[in-house]
N, C-alpha and C positions, 0 to 999 in steps of 0.2 A: 527447542524450537529455534533458538538462535543459530545452532549448528546447521540446521536445515537451511536457514536463510543465507548463512555464510556460504554453504555449498552451492545453493542456487545462484547466488550472485557471482561466486568465483567461477562458475561455469558459463556465465553470460558474457558475451562480448561487450556488454554495456560498460564494463570497466575500461575497455580499450577506447572508449569515446563514442561508439555507436550504440544506440539504444536497441535492445533486442526485445521487441514487443511480446514475442511468445514467452520469453523467460519472465518478463515482468507480469504478464497475465498469470502464469503459473504461480509466481510469488504471491500475487494478490489472492488467488483462490486457495493456495495451500497454506501460506503463512498467515495472511490476514484472516483467512477463513477459519483458522484454528481457534480464534477468539470471537470473530464476528459471525460465525456460522458458515458452514461449507457452501450454503447458497447465498451468503453475504446478506441475509435478511435478519441477522441478529443472533446472538448467542451470549457469551460472557460480555461481549461489547455490543454496542448498538449496531443496527443494520447499516450496510454500506450501499444501499440503493440510491439512485439519483434523487428520488423523492425525499429520502431521509437525510440527504446531504445538501439539499437545495439551499440551506442557509449559508453555505460556504461558497466563496469564489475559489478559483484555481489556486491562487497563491496562499490563501488562508488554509485550505485543505492540505496543500503541500507542506505548510509550516507545521500543522498538526502531525503529519506523518514524520517529519524530520525531528521535531522537538518532543513528541509524545504529549501526554496530558498528565501533568503532575498530580499526584494523589489518586491516580487510577492505575489499572494494570497496563495501560497503553504506553509502551516503551518508546524512547526516542530512536528513530532509525537512522539518524544522521551518521553514526559511525559506520553504517553498513551500506548506505546508498548515497548517490549524488543528488544535488538539487534538481538536476534535469530528470533523473529517474523519479523523484517524488512528484514533480510536475506532470510527468507522463501518467503516473498512477492516478493523480488527482483528476486529470482530464478523462482518463478511462472510467473512473467511478462517476464523475459528474455528468458524463454523456450517456450513462446507462448502458454502455457497451458490455458491461459485466452481467447484465440481466438476461 
């Protein structure tokens, strides 16, 4: 799974400083979806719908993405993505654009 993420990110211009929303959307649905369900409504991990994430604010959710959840299968993504990318994903999930 990490190799797919590395490949997805290495192909994205996000590393060059510009966020690529299409690449980040694909990352959410393919990589996050591998644990949270392909429809992001739950799987090994909890669902990622706006309703299910309503208890987070943008920065709190971005922190979870970057730091992971110790003691769970949720890995820290900080080695593979920027703070800006994590905030973009948090906004994407919290606004329900993924649904």
